N, CA, C and O atoms as a DFTB+ gen file, in Angstrom:
576 C
 N C O
     1  1      45.821       1.952     117.855
     2  2      45.140       1.856     116.560
     3  2      46.074       1.178     115.622
     4  3      46.662       1.849     114.775
     5  1      46.253      -0.127     115.716
     6  2      47.010      -0.866     114.749
     7  2      46.341      -1.011     113.440
     8  3      46.984      -1.021     112.391
     9  1      45.039      -1.124     113.490
    10  2      44.268      -1.105     112.254
    11  2      43.273       0.010     112.380
    12  3      42.492       0.043     113.331
    13  1      43.283       0.928     111.435
    14  2      42.479       2.082     111.540
    15  2      40.931       1.668     111.514
    16  3      40.538       0.745     110.800
    17  1      40.136       2.360     112.281
    18  2      38.660       2.100     112.199
    19  2      38.200       2.340     110.713
    20  3      38.796       3.086     109.937
    21  1      37.103       1.641     110.417
    22  2      36.493       1.721     109.051
    23  2      36.268       3.211     108.614
    24  3      36.531       3.598     107.475
    25  1      35.776       3.996     109.572
    26  2      35.550       5.413     109.306
    27  2      36.778       6.111     108.790
    28  3      36.708       6.898     107.846
    29  1      37.913       5.822     109.411
    30  2      39.160       6.447     109.030
    31  2      39.665       5.871     107.672
    32  3      40.189       6.590     106.821
    33  1      39.486       4.597     107.527
    34  2      39.830       3.925     106.207
    35  2      39.026       4.512     105.065
    36  3      39.559       4.738     103.979
    37  1      37.783       4.755     105.295
    38  2      36.879       5.335     104.240
    39  2      37.334       6.827     104.007
    40  3      37.391       7.256     102.854
    41  1      37.643       7.586     105.034
    42  2      38.098       8.906     104.873
    43  2      39.410       8.965     104.032
    44  3      39.570       9.805     103.147
    45  1      40.315       8.049     104.352
    46  2      41.603       7.948     103.603
    47  2      41.243       7.611     102.142
    48  3      41.796       8.231     101.233
    49  1      40.350       6.664     101.891
    50  2      40.082       6.278     100.554
    51  2      39.406       7.419      99.732
    52  3      39.641       7.608      98.538
    53  1      38.578       8.132     100.453
    54  2      37.949       9.335      99.810
    55  2      38.891      10.330      99.397
    56  3      38.840      10.784      98.254
    57  1      39.815      10.737     100.295
    58  2      40.847      11.722     100.002
    59  2      41.694      11.179      98.871
    60  3      41.978      11.895      97.911
    61  1      42.104       9.915      98.970
    62  2      42.897       9.237      97.844
    63  2      42.249       9.423      96.498
    64  3      42.876       9.858      95.533
    65  1      40.919       9.067      96.454
    66  2      40.187       9.175      95.197
    67  2      40.118      10.625      94.729
    68  3      40.248      10.866      93.528
    69  1      39.926      11.577      95.590
    70  2      39.873      12.971      95.234
    71  2      41.217      13.396      94.618
    72  3      41.267      14.137      93.636
    73  1      42.306      12.896      95.234
    74  2      43.653      13.202      94.744
    75  2      43.897      12.650      93.346
    76  3      44.548      13.268      92.504
    77  1      43.361      11.494      93.144
    78  2      43.526      10.891      91.759
    79  2      42.707      11.635      90.723
    80  3      43.041      11.616      89.538
    81  1      41.620      12.301      91.163
    82  2      40.755      13.058      90.245
    83  2      41.122      14.544      90.208
    84  3      40.443      15.323      89.539
    85  1      42.202      14.958      90.928
    86  2      42.508      16.334      91.005
    87  2      42.791      16.904      89.596
    88  3      43.429      16.265      88.759
    89  1      42.305      18.094      89.384
    90  2      42.431      18.798      88.073
    91  2      41.380      18.487      87.109
    92  3      41.372      19.040      86.009
    93  1      40.442      17.587      87.471
    94  2      39.302      17.189      86.572
    95  2      38.016      17.844      86.974
    96  3      36.956      17.587      86.402
    97  1      38.124      18.717      87.995
    98  2      36.811      19.372      88.502
    99  2      36.299      18.559      89.661
   100  3      36.899      17.576      90.096
   101  1      35.122      19.033      90.157
   102  2      34.540      18.414      91.342
   103  2      34.207      16.881      91.036
   104  3      33.850      16.505      89.920
   105  1      34.350      16.088      92.066
   106  2      34.013      14.682      91.952
   107  2      32.769      14.404      92.811
   108  3      32.702      14.779      93.981
   109  1      31.802      13.744      92.199
   110  2      30.545      13.428      92.876
   111  2      30.769      12.325      93.902
   112  3      31.643      11.467      93.777
   113  1      29.906      12.406      94.940
   114  2      30.012      11.414      95.996
   115  2      29.807      10.014      95.438
   116  3      30.534       9.094      95.814
   117  1      28.838       9.829      94.552
   118  2      28.554       8.556      94.012
   119  2      29.793       8.002      93.238
   120  3      30.018       6.792      93.237
   121  1      30.588       8.877      92.586
   122  2      31.734       8.460      91.862
   123  2      32.850       7.962      92.799
   124  3      33.532       6.972      92.535
   125  1      32.994       8.710      93.911
   126  2      33.966       8.313      94.890
   127  2      33.574       6.954      95.539
   128  3      34.382       6.035      95.675
   129  1      32.351       6.901      95.907
   130  2      31.796       5.667      96.538
   131  2      32.035       4.441      95.650
   132  3      32.450       3.383      96.123
   133  1      31.769       4.608      94.389
   134  2      31.813       3.494      93.395
   135  2      33.304       3.093      93.272
   136  3      33.643       1.915      93.387
   137  1      34.197       4.097      93.036
   138  2      35.599       3.823      92.782
   139  2      36.269       3.217      93.983
   140  3      37.239       2.484      93.792
   141  1      35.825       3.465      95.257
   142  2      36.530       3.054      96.452
   143  2      35.700       2.089      97.264
   144  3      36.063       1.737      98.387
   145  1      34.574       1.657      96.694
   146  2      33.747       0.613      97.393
   147  2      33.393       1.069      98.758
   148  3      33.636       0.362      99.736
   149  1      32.800       2.284      98.859
   150  2      32.354       2.862     100.102
   151  2      30.877       3.034     100.056
   152  3      30.383       3.565      99.062
   153  1      30.122       2.631     101.048
   154  2      28.683       2.862     100.996
   155  2      28.331       4.389     100.982
   156  3      28.768       5.136     101.857
   157  1      27.550       4.818      99.990
   158  2      27.231       6.214      99.746
   159  2      26.795       6.975     101.002
   160  3      27.280       8.068     101.294
   161  1      25.862       6.357     101.733
   162  2      25.294       7.116     102.842
   163  2      26.388       7.379     103.950
   164  3      26.386       8.416     104.614
   165  1      27.307       6.394     104.107
   166  2      28.436       6.506     105.098
   167  2      29.413       7.522     104.560
   168  3      29.975       8.312     105.318
   169  1      29.625       7.507     103.227
   170  2      30.640       8.446     102.608
   171  2      30.106       9.882     102.772
   172  3      30.913      10.758     103.083
   173  1      28.839      10.183     102.590
   174  2      28.294      11.456     102.747
   175  2      28.599      12.074     104.069
   176  3      28.971      13.246     104.145
   177  1      28.443      11.278     105.152
   178  2      28.733      11.657     106.505
   179  2      30.138      11.983     106.691
   180  3      30.446      13.024     107.271
   181  1      31.097      11.102     106.206
   182  2      32.453      11.267     106.297
   183  2      32.981      12.534     105.552
   184  3      33.808      13.280     106.076
   185  1      32.478      12.737     104.340
   186  2      32.837      13.917     103.620
   187  2      32.395      15.215     104.236
   188  3      33.074      16.241     104.193
   189  1      31.193      15.112     104.825
   190  2      30.682      16.259     105.517
   191  2      31.645      16.655     106.698
   192  3      31.977      17.820     106.913
   193  1      32.054      15.592     107.432
   194  2      33.005      15.811     108.525
   195  2      34.374      16.438     107.957
   196  3      34.912      17.384     108.532
   197  1      34.871      15.888     106.864
   198  2      36.055      16.264     106.290
   199  2      36.098      17.737     105.775
   200  3      37.159      18.346     105.631
   201  1      34.856      18.273     105.504
   202  2      34.772      19.675     105.058
   203  2      35.464      20.683     106.042
   204  3      36.002      21.717     105.647
   205  1      35.407      20.318     107.281
   206  2      36.006      21.159     108.295
   207  2      37.486      20.946     108.503
   208  3      38.099      21.601     109.346
   209  1      38.079      20.014     107.726
   210  2      39.508      19.699     107.972
   211  2      40.414      20.584     107.240
   212  3      41.602      20.559     107.561
   213  1      40.012      21.388     106.270
   214  2      40.884      22.116     105.454
   215  2      41.557      21.295     104.325
   216  3      42.450      21.774     103.626
   217  1      41.080      20.026     104.180
   218  2      41.716      19.130     103.122
   219  2      40.844      19.244     101.876
   220  3      41.355      19.124     100.762
   221  1      39.582      19.464     102.031
   222  2      38.734      19.413     100.796
   223  2      37.688      20.522     100.961
   224  3      37.528      21.133     102.017
   225  1      36.953      20.746      99.779
   226  2      35.823      21.678      99.806
   227  2      34.766      21.064      98.963
   228  3      35.010      20.181      98.141
   229  1      33.582      21.556      99.190
   230  2      32.336      20.999      98.445
   231  2      31.899      22.150      97.498
   232  3      31.917      23.323      97.870
   233  1      31.516      21.774      96.291
   234  2      30.875      22.635      95.339
   235  2      29.416      22.150      95.154
   236  3      29.152      20.975      94.898
   237  1      28.526      23.078      95.292
   238  2      27.110      22.740      95.150
   239  2      26.633      22.720      93.682
   240  3      27.317      23.231      92.794
   241  1      25.517      22.156      93.455
   242  2      24.894      22.191      92.123
   243  2      25.014      20.958      91.382
   244  3      25.581      19.974      91.857
   245  1      24.464      20.984      90.158
   246  2      24.434      19.806      89.289
   247  2      25.850      19.371      88.934
   248  3      26.121      18.171      88.889
   249  1      26.749      20.297      88.684
   250  2      28.169      20.011      88.356
   251  2      29.012      20.078      89.612
   252  3      30.224      20.264      89.511
   253  1      28.436      19.937      90.777
   254  2      29.142      20.042      92.021
   255  2      29.812      18.719      92.415
   256  3      29.808      17.731      91.680
   257  1      30.352      18.765      93.551
   258  2      31.056      17.579      94.105
   259  2      32.081      18.004      95.063
   260  3      31.929      19.069      95.661
   261  1      33.157      17.236      95.272
   262  2      34.195      17.548      96.190
   263  2      35.567      17.708      95.447
   264  3      35.839      17.067      94.432
   265  1      36.360      18.563      96.001
   266  2      37.699      18.919      95.464
   267  2      38.674      18.953      96.607
   268  3      38.315      19.322      97.725
   269  1      39.930      18.565      96.335
   270  2      40.981      18.729      97.313
   271  2      41.370      20.204      97.400
   272  3      41.393      20.894      96.381
   273  1      41.667      20.681      98.568
   274  2      42.197      22.039      98.703
   275  2      43.686      22.109      98.707
   276  3      44.278      23.090      98.257
   277  1      44.304      21.056      99.221
   278  2      45.777      20.909      99.254
   279  2      46.284      19.969      98.323
   280  3      45.540      19.077      97.915
   281  1      47.558      20.063      97.904
   282  2      48.193      19.120      97.005
   283  2      48.343      17.811      97.706
   284  3      48.534      17.775      98.921
   285  1      48.258      16.674      96.932
   286  2      48.408      15.363      97.519
   287  2      49.736      15.100      98.239
   288  3      49.802      14.256      99.133
   289  1      50.827      15.847      97.838
   290  2      52.079      15.651      98.548
   291  2      52.116      16.438      99.792
   292  3      53.104      16.330     100.518
   293  1      51.121      17.238     100.123
   294  2      51.045      18.011     101.352
   295  2      50.048      17.507     102.358
   296  3      49.778      18.146     103.375
   297  1      49.463      16.257     102.032
   298  2      48.477      15.714     102.862
   299  2      48.971      14.339     103.292
   300  3      49.207      13.489     102.433
   301  1      49.137      14.087     104.592
   302  2      49.568      12.744     105.059
   303  2      48.397      11.907     105.565
   304  3      47.327      12.432     105.873
   305  1      48.606      10.672     105.639
   306  2      47.605       9.787     106.231
   307  2      47.318      10.241     107.649
   308  3      46.172      10.268     108.097
   309  1      48.438      10.613     108.372
   310  2      48.242      11.063     109.777
   311  2      47.313      12.322     109.831
   312  3      46.510      12.446     110.756
   313  1      47.425      13.240     108.854
   314  2      46.522      14.423     108.846
   315  2      45.149      13.959     108.858
   316  3      44.350      14.456     109.651
   317  1      44.803      13.040     108.040
   318  2      43.378      12.538     107.856
   319  2      42.922      11.817     109.136
   320  3      41.843      12.110     109.650
   321  1      43.708      10.907     109.641
   322  2      43.392      10.145     110.780
   323  2      43.246      10.976     112.047
   324  3      42.321      10.782     112.835
   325  1      44.195      11.921     112.226
   326  2      44.137      12.811     113.351
   327  2      42.927      13.693     113.296
   328  3      42.337      13.983     114.337
   329  1      42.533      14.134     112.125
   330  2      41.297      14.977     112.028
   331  2      40.068      14.096     112.386
   332  3      39.212      14.507     113.170
   333  1      40.003      12.920     111.816
   334  2      38.852      12.039     112.043
   335  2      38.724      11.571     113.540
   336  3      37.619      11.384     114.050
   337  1      39.818      11.404     114.167
   338  2      39.841      10.995     115.581
   339  2      39.560      12.119     116.531
   340  3      38.984      11.933     117.603
   341  1      39.982      13.303     116.113
   342  2      39.713      14.494     116.977
   343  2      40.363      14.280     118.334
   344  3      41.527      13.901     118.461
   345  1      39.535      14.548     119.345
   346  2      39.960      14.509     120.721
   347  2      40.461      13.076     121.101
   348  3      41.360      12.963     121.934
   349  1      39.957      12.093     120.569
   350  2      40.340      10.706     120.964
   351  2      41.858      10.432     120.598
   352  3      42.512       9.595     121.219
   353  1      42.341      11.118     119.643
   354  2      43.771      10.898     119.200
   355  2      44.714      11.332     120.263
   356  3      45.848      10.854     120.305
   357  1      44.296      12.229     121.138
   358  2      45.176      12.706     122.210
   359  2      45.199      11.865     123.489
   360  3      45.970      12.140     124.408
   361  1      44.357      10.854     123.536
   362  2      44.296      10.016     124.740
   363  2      45.759       9.335     124.919
   364  3      46.294       8.744     123.981
   365  1      46.327       9.455     126.121
   366  2      47.724       9.048     126.307
   367  2      47.818       7.568     126.404
   368  3      48.890       7.039     126.110
   369  1      46.795       6.834     126.792
   370  2      46.977       5.387     126.861
   371  2      46.070       4.664     125.864
   372  3      44.858       4.875     125.859
   373  1      46.632       3.851     125.058
   374  2      45.818       3.198     123.992
   375  2      45.099       1.921     124.488
   376  3      44.384       1.272     123.725
   377  1      45.298       1.579     125.758
   378  2      44.573       0.379     126.260
   379  2      43.244       0.691     126.875
   380  3      42.413      -0.196     127.072
   381  1      43.034       1.985     127.189
   382  2      41.746       2.360     127.779
   383  2      41.198       3.553     126.971
   384  3      41.909       4.198     126.200
   385  1      39.913       3.805     127.187
   386  2      39.292       4.894     126.431
   387  2      39.761       6.265     127.009
   388  3      39.870       7.260     126.291
   389  1      40.031       6.264     128.329
   390  2      40.643       7.503     128.899
   391  2      41.350       7.034     130.206
   392  3      41.096       5.956     130.744
   393  1      42.232       7.909     130.658
   394  2      42.915       7.586     131.898
   395  2      41.935       7.413     133.101
   396  3      42.187       6.604     133.995
   397  1      40.845       8.165     133.106
   398  2      39.932       8.059     134.162
   399  2      39.203       6.730     134.232
   400  3      38.743       6.332     135.303
   401  1      39.086       5.996     133.041
   402  2      38.470       4.716     133.056
   403  2      39.434       3.593     133.274
   404  3      39.044       2.426     133.248
   405  1      40.707       3.922     133.494
   406  2      41.760       2.838     133.580
   407  2      41.647       2.130     134.924
   408  3      41.724       2.806     135.950
   409  1      41.473       0.851     134.982
   410  2      41.365       0.114     136.228
   411  2      42.686       0.117     136.951
   412  3      42.711      -0.173     138.147
   413  1      43.768       0.423     136.309
   414  2      45.077       0.414     136.960
   415  2      45.534       1.921     137.326
   416  3      46.639       2.152     137.818
   417  1      44.656       2.848     137.063
   418  2      44.880       4.269     137.459
   419  2      46.236       4.760     136.905
   420  3      46.998       5.427     137.605
   421  1      46.524       4.408     135.607
   422  2      47.728       4.910     134.985
   423  2      48.985       4.127     135.388
   424  3      50.084       4.516     134.995
   425  1      48.864       3.066     136.139
   426  2      49.981       2.165     136.552
   427  2      50.078       0.961     135.815
   428  3      50.524      -0.046     136.365
   429  1      49.679       0.948     134.528
   430  2      49.637      -0.301     133.738
   431  2      51.029      -0.569     133.125
   432  3      51.672       0.272     132.498
   433  1      51.416      -1.819     133.374
   434  2      52.712      -2.272     132.906
   435  2      52.791      -2.283     131.396
   436  3      53.878      -2.197     130.824
   437  1      51.638      -2.390     130.746
   438  2      51.594      -2.467     129.291
   439  2      51.536      -1.068     128.577
   440  3      51.864      -0.954     127.396
   441  1      51.125      -0.055     129.301
   442  2      50.870       1.222     128.625
   443  2      52.072       1.767     127.909
   444  3      51.898       2.284     126.805
   445  1      53.267       1.703     128.427
   446  2      54.452       2.184     127.718
   447  2      54.673       1.405     126.368
   448  3      54.948       2.027     125.342
   449  1      54.553       0.099     126.383
   450  2      54.686      -0.678     125.230
   451  2      53.690      -0.217     124.157
   452  3      54.042       0.105     123.022
   453  1      52.420      -0.207     124.594
   454  2      51.337       0.148     123.601
   455  2      51.514       1.597     123.098
   456  3      51.243       1.887     121.933
   457  1      51.944       2.454     123.938
   458  2      52.160       3.817     123.428
   459  2      53.344       3.895     122.507
   460  3      53.316       4.712     121.587
   461  1      54.395       3.100     122.681
   462  2      55.509       3.034     121.667
   463  2      54.984       2.433     120.370
   464  3      55.387       2.869     119.292
   465  1      54.100       1.447     120.443
   466  2      53.472       0.909     119.223
   467  2      52.711       1.930     118.466
   468  3      52.807       2.059     117.245
   469  1      51.872       2.727     119.306
   470  2      50.982       3.753     118.674
   471  2      51.903       4.808     118.046
   472  3      51.654       5.239     116.920
   473  1      52.937       5.222     118.735
   474  2      53.890       6.186     118.240
   475  2      54.527       5.741     116.868
   476  3      54.627       6.512     115.914
   477  1      54.927       4.495     116.855
   478  2      55.570       3.937     115.647
   479  2      54.574       3.903     114.473
   480  3      54.921       4.209     113.332
   481  1      53.297       3.512     114.800
   482  2      52.323       3.487     113.742
   483  2      51.994       4.919     113.254
   484  3      51.799       5.132     112.057
   485  1      51.935       5.864     114.150
   486  2      51.671       7.202     113.738
   487  2      52.793       7.836     112.982
   488  3      52.572       8.707     112.140
   489  1      54.049       7.392     113.284
   490  2      55.142       7.821     112.498
   491  2      54.966       7.442     111.063
   492  3      55.181       8.263     110.171
   493  1      54.565       6.168     110.809
   494  2      54.322       5.744     109.425
   495  2      53.227       6.573     108.829
   496  3      53.403       7.078     107.720
   497  1      52.039       6.761     109.526
   498  2      50.995       7.530     108.993
   499  2      51.449       8.990     108.648
   500  3      51.089       9.525     107.599
   501  1      52.242       9.612     109.555
   502  2      52.660      10.979     109.303
   503  2      53.699      11.107     108.300
   504  3      53.893      12.206     107.781
   505  1      54.404      10.068     107.967
   506  2      55.424      10.094     106.862
   507  2      54.935       9.700     105.503
   508  3      55.637       9.846     104.503
   509  1      53.704       9.192     105.473
   510  2      53.140       8.711     104.181
   511  2      52.123       9.772     103.705
   512  3      51.132      10.095     104.360
   513  1      52.449      10.267     102.543
   514  2      51.539      11.251     101.932
   515  2      50.609      10.563     100.958
   516  3      50.815       9.414     100.570
   517  1      49.537      11.328     100.558
   518  2      48.610      10.799      99.580
   519  2      49.310      10.647      98.205
   520  3      48.918       9.781      97.423
   521  1      50.305      11.446      97.908
   522  2      51.060      11.302      96.699
   523  2      51.851      10.029      96.809
   524  3      51.962       9.332      95.800
   525  1      52.377       9.682      97.871
   526  2      53.109       8.409      98.018
   527  2      52.187       7.189      97.656
   528  3      52.601       6.247      96.980
   529  1      50.975       7.265      98.126
   530  2      50.012       6.231      97.863
   531  2      49.621       6.164      96.374
   532  3      49.465       5.077      95.818
   533  1      49.467       7.321      95.746
   534  2      49.137       7.420      94.318
   535  2      50.275       6.757      93.506
   536  3      50.024       5.961      92.601
   537  1      51.575       7.119      93.867
   538  2      52.778       6.599      93.197
   539  2      52.832       5.038      93.425
   540  3      53.180       4.301      92.503
   541  1      52.510       4.582      94.571
   542  2      52.497       3.173      94.905
   543  2      51.480       2.403      94.038
   544  3      51.742       1.315      93.526
   545  1      50.310       3.038      93.911
   546  2      49.268       2.416      93.028
   547  2      49.741       2.331      91.578
   548  3      49.522       1.325      90.903
   549  1      50.370       3.358      91.124
   550  2      50.915       3.432      89.714
   551  2      51.884       2.301      89.536
   552  3      51.847       1.619      88.512
   553  1      52.768       2.070      90.513
   554  2      53.770       0.990      90.394
   555  2      53.081      -0.355      90.355
   556  3      53.436      -1.221      89.556
   557  1      52.055      -0.537      91.254
   558  2      51.329      -1.818      91.292
   559  2      50.666      -2.132      89.969
   560  3      50.724      -3.276      89.517
   561  1      50.018      -1.126      89.311
   562  2      49.337      -1.352      88.077
   563  2      50.330      -1.674      86.909
   564  3      49.967      -2.378      85.966
   565  1      51.551      -1.160      86.989
   566  2      52.555      -1.473      85.974
   567  2      52.961      -2.943      86.119
   568  3      53.207      -3.595      85.104
   569  1      53.037      -3.460      87.263
   570  2      53.440      -4.826      87.520
   571  2      52.312      -5.819      87.038
   572  3      52.622      -6.911      86.561
   573  1      51.101      -5.453      87.160
   574  2      49.999      -6.366      86.793
   575  2      49.928      -6.519      85.312
   576  3      49.071      -7.243      84.806
């Protein structure tokens, strides 16, 4: 996963937006969608999935919306991606959907290299917190 699937990118953007809105009360789906350029219908599905992650909660009603449960410095990009990928994140070979589908039966000369790349990418994801991204955005807006 050198480039995260759109679903994961949208999940990351949603959590990022909720972190930016933290302390202001629940954030509506439409506000998250607008701020992060995510289609509302797709975002609704993603946020519904994320409710089971322990990262956010939903509040119902007219003044409802979504809130982060954990502090932004306690949430990593890896936390979000691993939750969104679920079982697929544990596949040992990145070149095939599963080892049983591998035409080389696990004897692929490339698998060690691809797995090293995957491990390096996930190291970056696991070391990057949502707070890091917020601070990075603040630095960017100061430069502009």
